[in-house]
Structures are given as C-alpha cells and as structure tokens.
C-alpha positions as CSV (number, residue, x, y, z in Angstrom):
1,M,12.1,-170.7,-171.3
2,I,10.8,-168.1,-168.8
3,P,8.9,-169.5,-165.2
4,S,5.2,-170.1,-165.4
5,T,3.4,-167.2,-163.8
6,P,-0.2,-167.6,-162.9
7,V,-2.4,-165.7,-166.1
8,Q,-5.1,-163.4,-164.8
9,D,-8.5,-163.8,-165.3
10,L,-10.3,-161.4,-166.6
11,A,-11.5,-159.9,-163.4
12,T,-8.4,-159.9,-162.0
13,Q,-7.3,-157.9,-165.1
14,W,-9.7,-155.3,-164.9
15,K,-9.0,-154.9,-161.0
16,T,-5.5,-154.3,-162.0
17,A,-6.3,-151.9,-164.9
18,C,-8.4,-150.1,-162.8
19,R,-5.8,-149.7,-160.0
20,L,-3.2,-148.7,-162.2
21,Y,-4.7,-146.1,-164.3
22,P,-4.8,-143.4,-162.0
23,I,-0.9,-144.3,-161.7
24,Y,-0.1,-144.4,-165.0
25,F,-2.0,-141.5,-166.2
26,E,-0.1,-139.2,-163.9
27,L,2.9,-141.0,-164.5
28,A,2.7,-139.8,-168.3
29,R,1.6,-136.5,-167.3
30,E,4.9,-135.9,-165.4
31,F,7.3,-137.0,-167.9
32,A,5.0,-135.7,-170.6
33,I,4.6,-138.7,-172.5
34,E,1.3,-138.2,-175.1
35,V,-1.6,-140.6,-173.8
36,K,-5.3,-140.7,-174.4
37,T,-8.1,-140.7,-171.7
38,C,-9.5,-144.7,-171.8
39,A,-13.2,-144.1,-171.1
40,D,-13.8,-147.4,-169.8
41,L,-11.2,-147.0,-167.2
42,D,-12.0,-144.0,-166.3
43,A,-15.6,-145.0,-165.6
44,C,-14.2,-148.3,-164.3
45,A,-17.5,-150.4,-164.6
46,E,-18.2,-153.6,-162.0
47,T,-18.7,-155.9,-164.6
48,P,-17.6,-155.1,-167.9
49,D,-17.1,-157.5,-171.2
50,Q,-14.4,-158.7,-172.4
51,E,-13.6,-156.8,-175.1
52,T,-13.5,-153.6,-172.6
53,V,-10.9,-155.8,-170.5
54,E,-8.8,-156.3,-173.6
55,A,-8.6,-152.7,-174.7
56,A,-7.9,-151.5,-171.2
57,T,-5.0,-154.0,-170.9
58,R,-3.9,-152.9,-174.1
59,W,-3.8,-149.2,-173.1
60,L,-1.4,-150.2,-170.1
61,D,0.9,-152.7,-172.5
62,E,1.1,-149.4,-174.9
63,L,2.5,-147.2,-171.8
64,D,4.7,-150.0,-170.8
65,Q,6.2,-149.8,-173.9
66,V,6.8,-145.9,-173.7
67,I,7.6,-145.5,-170.2
68,Q,11.4,-146.4,-169.4
69,V,12.6,-147.9,-166.1
70,H,14.3,-144.9,-165.0
71,Q,11.2,-142.8,-165.1
72,L,9.3,-145.1,-162.9
73,R,12.2,-145.4,-160.6
74,Q,11.6,-141.7,-160.6
75,F,8.2,-141.5,-160.2
76,L,8.0,-144.0,-157.8
77,Q,10.6,-142.7,-155.8
78,T,8.9,-139.0,-155.1
79,S,5.4,-139.9,-155.3
80,S,3.6,-139.9,-151.5
81,S,0.8,-141.2,-152.5
82,L,1.7,-144.7,-153.7
83,N,1.8,-147.3,-151.2
84,Q,2.5,-150.8,-150.6
85,D,-0.5,-151.9,-152.3
86,A,0.2,-149.9,-155.4
87,L,3.5,-151.4,-155.4
88,M,2.0,-155.1,-155.1
89,T,-0.2,-154.3,-157.7
90,L,2.7,-153.2,-160.3
91,V,5.0,-156.2,-159.3
92,R,2.1,-158.5,-160.4
93,H,1.1,-156.7,-163.4
94,F,4.6,-157.3,-164.9
95,L,4.9,-160.6,-163.7
96,A,1.9,-161.9,-165.3
97,K,3.2,-160.9,-168.6
98,T,3.9,-163.3,-171.4
99,E,6.4,-161.8,-173.0
100,K,9.3,-160.5,-170.4
101,T,11.4,-157.8,-172.0
102,E,14.8,-156.8,-170.2
103,A,12.7,-153.6,-169.4
104,T,10.1,-155.7,-167.9
105,R,12.8,-157.9,-165.9
106,D,14.5,-154.1,-164.3
107,K,11.3,-152.8,-163.8
108,I,10.3,-156.1,-161.7
109,D,13.6,-156.3,-159.9
110,F,13.2,-152.2,-158.9
111,L,9.4,-152.6,-157.9
112,L,10.6,-155.4,-155.4
113,V,13.6,-153.8,-153.9
114,Q,11.3,-150.9,-153.3
115,Y,8.5,-152.7,-151.8
116,F,11.2,-154.8,-149.6
117,S,12.3,-151.3,-148.8
118,Q,9.4,-149.8,-147.7
119,L,8.6,-153.2,-145.3
120,A,12.3,-153.6,-143.8
121,P,12.4,-151.4,-140.0
122,T,15.2,-148.9,-139.8
123,G,17.3,-151.0,-137.6
124,V,17.3,-153.9,-139.3
125,S,21.2,-154.7,-140.3
126,D,22.6,-156.0,-143.2
127,A,23.8,-159.1,-141.6
128,D,20.0,-160.2,-140.9
129,V,19.1,-159.2,-144.5
130,N,19.2,-162.9,-145.4
131,L,17.5,-165.0,-148.0
132,D,14.5,-166.3,-145.3
133,Y,14.2,-163.0,-143.7
134,V,13.8,-161.0,-147.5
135,A,11.7,-164.5,-148.9
136,R,9.1,-164.0,-145.7
137,S,8.4,-160.0,-146.6
138,L,8.1,-160.9,-150.6
139,E,5.5,-163.5,-149.6
140,P,2.5,-161.3,-150.1
141,V,3.8,-160.8,-153.5
142,L,5.6,-164.3,-154.4
143,G,4.0,-166.4,-152.0
144,E,5.9,-169.0,-149.9
145,V,9.4,-169.5,-151.6
146,E,11.2,-172.7,-151.0
147,L,14.7,-171.1,-150.6
148,K,16.8,-173.5,-152.4
149,P,19.1,-171.0,-154.7
150,P,20.9,-172.4,-157.7
151,V,24.3,-172.0,-157.2
152,W,25.1,-169.2,-159.5
153,V,23.4,-166.9,-157.1
154,N,26.1,-167.0,-155.3
155,A,27.7,-164.3,-157.6
156,L,25.3,-161.8,-155.9
157,D,27.0,-162.2,-152.3
158,R,30.8,-161.8,-153.9
159,V,30.0,-158.7,-155.5
160,L,28.2,-157.5,-152.4
161,E,31.4,-158.0,-150.8
162,G,33.4,-156.4,-153.0
163,A,31.1,-153.5,-152.3
164,T,31.5,-153.7,-148.9
165,R,35.4,-152.9,-149.6
166,C,34.6,-149.8,-151.1
167,R,36.0,-146.9,-149.4
168,S,34.3,-144.5,-151.6
169,L,31.5,-143.5,-153.9
170,D,34.3,-143.2,-156.7
171,E,35.6,-146.9,-155.5
172,L,31.9,-148.3,-156.1
173,L,31.4,-146.3,-159.2
174,H,34.4,-146.9,-161.2
175,G,36.0,-149.8,-159.8
176,G,33.7,-152.5,-161.9
177,I,30.9,-153.4,-158.7
178,L,28.0,-152.3,-160.6
179,E,29.0,-153.9,-163.9
180,Q,29.4,-157.5,-161.9
181,G,26.1,-156.9,-160.4
182,R,24.4,-155.9,-163.7
183,K,26.2,-158.8,-165.7
184,A,24.7,-161.3,-162.7
185,K,21.1,-160.0,-163.3
186,G,21.8,-160.6,-167.4
187,L,23.4,-164.0,-167.2
188,A,20.4,-165.5,-165.0
189,G,18.4,-165.1,-168.3
190,D,14.8,-166.5,-167.9
191,L,16.0,-168.1,-164.2
192,F,15.5,-164.8,-163.1
193,Y,12.1,-165.0,-162.5
194,L,12.3,-168.4,-160.5
195,P,10.8,-166.6,-156.9
196,V,14.1,-168.0,-154.8
197,A,16.0,-166.0,-157.8
198,L,13.7,-162.9,-157.2
199,V,14.3,-163.1,-153.6
200,A,18.1,-163.0,-154.0
201,F,18.3,-160.1,-156.8
202,T,15.9,-158.2,-154.3
203,R,18.2,-158.7,-151.2
204,F,21.2,-157.8,-153.5
205,G,19.3,-154.6,-154.7
206,Y,18.6,-153.7,-151.0
207,L,21.9,-154.1,-149.8
208,M,23.5,-152.5,-152.6
209,R,21.3,-149.4,-152.5
210,R,22.1,-149.3,-148.7
211,G,25.8,-149.6,-149.3
212,F,25.7,-146.7,-152.0
213,F,24.2,-144.4,-149.5
214,R,26.6,-144.8,-146.6
215,L,29.2,-144.0,-149.3
216,M,27.4,-141.2,-150.6
217,L,27.0,-139.5,-147.0
218,G,30.6,-140.6,-146.4
219,D,31.6,-138.7,-149.0
220,L,30.0,-135.4,-148.0
221,N,31.5,-135.7,-144.7
222,V,34.4,-135.9,-146.1
223,I,34.3,-132.9,-148.6
224,L,33.0,-131.0,-145.6
225,D,35.7,-131.9,-142.8
226,G,38.0,-131.0,-146.1
227,L,36.9,-127.7,-146.5
228,S,37.3,-126.9,-143.0
229,E,40.6,-127.7,-143.0
230,L,41.4,-125.6,-145.8
231,E,39.6,-122.7,-144.3
232,D,41.8,-123.7,-141.3
233,Q,44.8,-123.0,-144.0
234,G,43.5,-119.5,-144.8
235,V,42.0,-120.9,-148.1
236,T,38.7,-119.3,-149.4
237,T,38.4,-120.6,-152.7
238,I,39.5,-123.7,-154.5
239,D,39.5,-124.9,-158.3
240,C,36.6,-127.1,-159.1
241,R,36.1,-126.9,-162.6
242,R,36.4,-131.0,-163.1
243,A,33.2,-130.8,-160.9
244,Q,31.5,-128.6,-162.7
245,F,31.8,-125.2,-160.7
246,S,34.3,-122.5,-161.2
247,A,38.1,-122.4,-161.1
248,Q,38.0,-120.2,-157.9
249,E,35.1,-121.8,-156.3
250,P,34.6,-120.1,-153.0
251,I,34.4,-122.6,-149.8
252,I,31.4,-120.8,-148.1
253,R,29.5,-121.5,-150.8
254,L,30.6,-125.5,-151.3
255,R,30.1,-125.7,-147.8
256,M,26.3,-124.6,-148.3
257,I,25.7,-126.8,-151.5
258,C,27.2,-129.6,-149.4
259,Q,25.0,-129.1,-146.2
260,S,21.9,-129.1,-148.9
261,W,23.1,-132.1,-151.2
262,K,23.2,-134.1,-147.2
263,V,19.7,-133.0,-146.4
264,M,18.3,-133.8,-149.5
265,F,20.3,-137.6,-149.8
266,Q,18.4,-137.8,-146.2
267,A,14.7,-136.9,-147.4
268,E,13.1,-139.6,-148.8
269,Y,13.2,-140.6,-152.0
270,S,15.1,-137.3,-153.2
271,S,15.9,-137.5,-156.8
272,G,17.8,-135.1,-159.3
273,Q,21.3,-135.2,-157.3
274,P,24.5,-135.1,-159.8
275,L,26.4,-137.9,-158.6
276,R,29.4,-137.4,-160.8
277,M,29.7,-133.6,-159.3
278,L,29.8,-135.1,-156.0
279,V,32.9,-137.6,-156.9
280,D,34.7,-135.0,-158.7
281,L,33.9,-132.4,-155.9
282,R,35.7,-134.6,-153.7
283,A,38.5,-135.2,-155.8
284,S,38.9,-131.1,-156.1
285,V,39.0,-130.7,-152.3
286,D,41.5,-133.9,-152.2
287,Q,43.5,-132.1,-155.0
288,A,43.3,-128.7,-152.8
289,L,44.6,-130.0,-150.1
290,G,47.6,-131.8,-151.7
291,R,46.5,-135.6,-151.4
292,G,44.5,-137.6,-153.8
293,K,45.5,-140.2,-156.7
294,A,45.0,-136.8,-159.0
295,R,47.8,-134.9,-157.1
296,E,50.0,-137.8,-156.4
297,A,50.4,-138.5,-159.9
298,E,50.8,-134.7,-160.9
299,A,53.4,-134.4,-158.0
300,G,55.2,-137.2,-159.7
301,A,55.7,-135.5,-162.9
302,E,56.2,-132.0,-162.0
303,G,57.9,-132.4,-158.8
304,K,55.4,-130.0,-156.6
305,I,52.0,-129.8,-156.2
306,K,50.5,-126.2,-157.0
307,P,46.9,-126.2,-156.0
308,N,44.7,-123.4,-157.6
309,V,43.6,-121.8,-154.3
310,T,42.9,-118.0,-152.8
311,V,44.2,-117.5,-149.7
312,N,43.0,-115.0,-147.4
313,P,45.6,-113.1,-146.2
314,T,44.3,-111.8,-142.8
315,V,45.3,-115.8,-141.5
316,N,48.4,-116.6,-139.8
317,P,50.5,-117.5,-143.4
318,T,52.3,-120.1,-141.2
319,A,49.4,-122.2,-141.3
320,K,49.4,-123.0,-145.0
321,P,50.9,-126.2,-146.3
322,A,54.4,-126.4,-146.9
323,G,55.2,-126.1,-150.7
324,Q,52.0,-124.0,-151.7
325,S,52.1,-121.4,-154.3
326,K,50.8,-118.1,-153.3
327,A,46.8,-117.7,-154.8
328,P,46.9,-115.7,-158.0
329,A,44.2,-113.3,-156.3
330,V,43.0,-112.6,-153.0
331,A,39.1,-112.8,-152.3
332,T,37.8,-109.6,-150.6
333,K,34.7,-109.5,-147.8
334,A,32.4,-108.3,-150.1
335,S,33.2,-111.1,-152.8
336,A,33.0,-113.9,-149.9
337,S,29.9,-112.2,-148.8
338,A,28.3,-112.7,-152.5
339,A,29.2,-116.0,-152.7
340,A,27.6,-116.5,-149.9
341,A,24.3,-114.9,-150.8
342,G,24.7,-116.9,-154.0
343,A,25.5,-120.2,-152.3
344,A,22.3,-119.6,-149.9
345,K,19.9,-119.0,-153.2
346,S,21.3,-122.0,-154.9
347,A,21.9,-124.4,-151.8
348,G,18.9,-123.9,-150.7
349,V,17.7,-127.3,-152.5
350,N,19.4,-127.1,-156.1
351,A,22.8,-127.8,-157.6
352,P,24.7,-124.4,-158.4
353,A,24.0,-122.9,-161.5
354,S,27.0,-124.0,-163.1
355,A,25.9,-127.8,-162.7
356,A,24.3,-130.0,-166.0
357,K,20.9,-129.0,-166.2
358,P,18.3,-132.0,-165.9
359,K,16.3,-132.5,-169.7
360,A,12.9,-131.5,-170.3
361,K,10.3,-133.3,-169.4
362,G,9.7,-134.0,-173.0
363,A,13.2,-134.9,-173.6
364,T,13.9,-138.4,-174.8
365,P,15.0,-140.9,-172.2
366,N,17.6,-143.2,-172.2
367,S,16.0,-146.8,-171.3
368,D,19.2,-148.3,-170.5
369,V,20.0,-146.0,-167.2
370,P,20.9,-148.0,-164.3
371,E,20.1,-147.2,-160.9
372,F,23.0,-146.2,-159.5
373,E,24.3,-144.2,-162.8
374,I,26.8,-141.4,-162.0
375,S,25.1,-139.2,-164.2
376,S,22.0,-140.3,-163.0
377,A,20.4,-139.7,-159.6
378,P,19.5,-142.8,-157.0
379,S,16.9,-142.5,-154.6
380,W,17.4,-142.4,-150.8
381,D,16.6,-144.9,-149.2
382,P,14.6,-144.9,-145.8
383,G,15.3,-147.9,-144.6
384,T,18.9,-147.2,-144.4
385,E,20.3,-146.7,-140.7
386,S,22.6,-143.4,-140.0
387,L,26.4,-143.8,-140.8
388,P,28.6,-144.9,-137.8
389,G,29.8,-141.4,-136.7
390,K,27.6,-139.4,-139.0
391,K,28.2,-135.3,-138.7
392,S,25.4,-133.6,-138.3
C-alpha cells in the first residue's frame, strides 16, 4: 500500500492548478502536445466552486498522462523561469495523487533531485551530503523527516560506491551501475514514497548526477589531450565513424566540437548532448593512439595496429609511433582550413552535421528514457564543483 499523503482541500487544489497552468501550457507548446485552453484557469477566479476546481484538476491530470518524464526533465532544465517555489508546487502536486504510476514516481524522483540541486551550495562536498543534510533541505516539501532508513536503502550506498570506482563515462554507462540504481528504485515499490526513502533517493540521484558530470568532463579532457598528442605525432585526421563522424575526420574540427561541448556541459542545464558520440569519440581517439580495449583486441587478432589516420608530411616522421602505417591520403592546408571553417560553424553550439538529429517536437516520445541514457541528454548540475585539475 502506498504511504498516505495529505489530501489537498479544494482551496489548495485550486491554488496549485492556477500555479501549474502556465507551466503546463508552456510545456505542452514546447513539445507540440495538443492541448485546449482552460477558461477557468485562464481567469483564475478567487473563489471558484467545486465543479470549477474539479474541472481544473482533470485538465492537469489529462496532461500528466501525456507529458513524459524526459519531457518534464528537459523542460525544467532549460527553462530559466522556474524557481524553487514552482518545483515545490510540482512535487506536492504529484505526491498528492491517490494513484501513483511508475511515471509519477519517476517525476517525483527527478523533481526532488532538481529541487535539492538548486538549494545545495556549489562548494558542498559529497561527504557532506548525508541523509540529515538532504532531509533538512527538503523540509519545505516533505516536512520534518524521521531518519530511520530501512535496511534496503543501504543498497543505494553500494551503487554509489560502484559509481565512484568508474574512471570513464563508458564504465558508468555500460558497467551495470545505472541499472542497479533503477532496479533499487523499482524494488522499493510503494515504500519509495516513505519520507525517509524520498530523502535517500534524492541524495542518491544528486550524487549520481554529480559523478556523471565529473566523468563526462573528464572524458572531454582525455579526448582533448589525445588530440593534442596525435597532432604532435603529425596526425591531422582520424577514423571517427563509430562516433558518427567521417572516416577521416580533421582533428582541428574535433577539437573545436569538443570545446563547444565543454562550454555547453558547463552551461546551466544544457540538453541535447549526444552522450553516445562522446563515449565513442573517446574510443576513436584511443584507437588512433593505439591504446584502449578495442585496439588491444585488434592487435591480438592481427598482430599489429593499423590506425586509419592522415599524417602531416611537414612533421618529422620520427615523431610517429612505431608500427604506424602510412596514411592513405595527406591533408592539405586548404582542406584543413575548410574543415576548420566547417567546425567553427557547427561547433558554435551544435554537434556535427553527421550526428543523429533529434526528433521533431511532435514525434512520439519514449516514456522510459532514464536520466542518464547514452542516447539522451542529462543536464548539467550547477551544484557540481569543477573537476580537480580541470583544464581550461
């Protein structure tokens, strides 16, 4: 049985509906969701009758069934007009529902993490983000919480420990860590809505998000270092087909794109970043350098490594690593300049033209897209401190 939540009286329901109406209407417009205006909510009378309140509640409920979790996530993370009060209203709205679906649970989970992320100071350490700290921060939403977590909540700490051992985004995304977290949330069932469980899952989501973006920025730095190393060896292009680029992608263009990603990842609540491309781009750079699991496997099978790269003939050939094959073509200054121009155009804020394009706003969304999906876009957490030794 779902733990009981306070039933909102008519006055509270009406106040909530009036606050959420402009948010929901804008969200529906953002994702081309067909919605009719609600005259009563447009007017937002001070003393509505019961029928008016019930009609407004039905209007919200209908949109709740249509709006997907990832759409709510993207909208809230890219809208600067939504403050903590709006997030609090949204959380209370979903907590007050008598029937809580899996989508409702995921929305509550995200909203609490988002609310806490806005409250947490930039300099707070992971160690300081304990249950007591989170519970005190969530008091305006959950009230005072008795911190006697059930034993099963300890599983979240084990998942977090596994996440801290990851040294790359690829390890986190494909090492089963995220699946363990989702499994823990699913196994909680109705107990997820216990106040102490909500606190525990908020802490878990916040720390996982933090770790996620540390690894993301770390990968970008590794890629940029790898590109510099390749340039020092006289390499001008590398094979990046696995990352949805070309077979001879100019390093100068890759560098500009990575720098643009870095800016977007640092921007507040950026979205639309192709995480699969980031993971595969690091693998492509590692492959060009003759390192990484993919290259080791290839070397073992063929006896030698043949990176598909283009080498600048003006660079001392002794700078090339041993065993590197001759490039099939040489990049000229003209082609490098053209590549740079193309990169400058695409690297302003966008991924390369060869990247997978996002679906149109009216496209049917996937309601099961998790926050850290390799093909979707998690948000930048403004509460996350810079990486130690992070490069500019």
